C-alpha positions in Angstrom: 93.5 121.8 96.8 93.1 118.6 100.0 95.6 119.6 102.6 96.4 116.6 104.5 96.4 117.0 108.7 98.8 115.2 110.1 98.6 113.9 113.9 100.9 112.2 116.2 100.5 108.4 116.7 99.1 109.2 120.1 96.8 111.9 118.8 95.3 109.1 116.0 94.8 107.0 119.2 92.8 109.6 121.2 90.8 110.5 118.2 89.9 106.8 117.7 88.7 106.6 121.0 86.4 110.2 120.7 85.4 108.8 117.6 84.2 105.5 119.4 82.2 107.3 121.5 80.4 108.4 118.8 81.4 112.2 119.9 82.0 113.5 116.4 81.5 117.2 117.0 84.7 116.8 120.3 86.5 114.5 117.5 86.3 117.9 114.7 87.1 120.2 117.7 90.1 118.2 119.0 91.6 117.7 115.2 91.2 121.2 114.8 93.0 122.2 117.8 96.0 119.6 117.3 95.8 118.6 113.9 98.5 120.1 111.5 97.2 121.3 108.0 99.9 120.7 105.2 100.5 122.9 103.3 100.1 126.0 104.9 97.2 128.7 104.7 98.4 131.9 104.9 94.9 133.5 105.5 94.6 131.5 109.3 96.4 131.7 112.0 98.3 129.9 112.9 98.9 128.9 109.0 98.7 125.2 109.7 96.0 124.9 111.7 93.4 122.8 110.0 89.6 124.6 109.8 86.7 123.5 111.3 85.5 122.3 107.4 88.7 120.8 106.8 88.8 118.9 110.3 85.1 117.4 109.5 86.1 116.2 106.1 89.5 114.3 107.4 87.1 112.7 109.7 84.4 111.7 107.4 86.7 110.4 104.9 88.1 108.4 108.0 85.7 106.9 109.7 82.5 107.5 107.8 83.4 106.3 104.4 79.7 105.2 103.2 78.7 108.9 103.5 81.8 109.3 101.0 80.7 107.6 98.7 78.6 109.6 96.9 79.8 113.0 97.6 80.5 115.0 94.6 82.6 117.5 95.6 86.4 116.5 96.7 87.2 116.6 100.8 88.8 119.6 102.2 91.1 117.6 104.0 92.4 114.3 104.7 94.8 112.9 107.3 97.9 111.3 106.2 101.3 112.3 105.6 102.1 114.2 102.7 104.4 111.9 101.9 105.3 108.3 102.0 107.8 106.3 100.9 106.9 103.4 98.4 110.6 102.9 97.2 113.8 103.8 97.4 116.6 103.6 94.3 120.1 102.5 95.2 122.9 102.1 93.1 124.2 98.2 93.8 127.8 97.8 92.9 127.6 95.6 89.3 123.9 95.8 89.1 123.4 99.4 88.7 120.0 101.1 89.4 117.7 98.4 92.1 114.1 100.2 92.6 113.8 98.7 96.3 110.3 98.6 98.4 111.3 99.6 101.9 111.1 95.8 103.3 112.8 94.1 100.2 115.4 96.7 100.6 115.6 95.7 104.3 116.1 92.3 102.8 119.1 93.3 100.6 120.8 94.7 103.1 120.9 91.7 105.5 121.7 89.7 102.2 124.7 91.3 101.9 125.9 91.3 105.4 129.0 89.7 104.5 130.2 91.9 102.3 128.9 95.3 104.3 129.8 94.4 107.6 127.3 94.0 110.8 127.9 98.1 112.0 127.3 99.2 108.0 124.1 96.9 107.9 123.0 98.2 111.3 123.3 102.1 110.3 121.1 101.0 107.3 118.4 98.8 108.8 118.2 102.0 111.4 117.4 104.1 108.4 114.8 101.8 107.5 113.6 101.5 110.7 113.3 105.6 111.2 111.4 105.9 107.7 108.9 103.3 108.8 108.4 105.0 112.3 108.4 108.4 110.8 105.2 107.1 108.3 103.3 105.4 111.1 103.6 108.9 113.1 102.0 110.4 110.3 
C-alpha cells in the first residue's frame, strides 16, 4: 500500500527550498518531522508519522523522477492528499443530475445569478473556493 504524505503549503515551500539547496537528507528528515502520512500505521508512534523510507520515496518521486522511471518496486509513499475533488454532481431543476468540474460549477453558479440571487451565489462560490484552497494545501 502506498501512503500519502500531506504537507501544509508553507511546509511544501520550505521543502522546495531545502531541495533546491541540494540537501536531500535534510529534506527527508524535514518530511519525517512535519509530514502527516495517511492512512495511519498503528505500528508507528505517532501513527501518522512517515518513516524515513517513506519520506525518501516521496522525495524521490517528487524531485528525482528520472530515478523512478526504471524502478520496479512501487514507492512506499508519495506527496499528496488522500482525496482530490475532480467533479461534483448537482441536481439542476429541469435538467436532472449534471456532472461538473469545479471551474464549470463556478461558472454555472455565476450564470444562474439572476435565478439564485447574489447572496446565494456568493455562498456557493465560497464553497468552491474552500475546496480549491483545501486541495492546494495538500
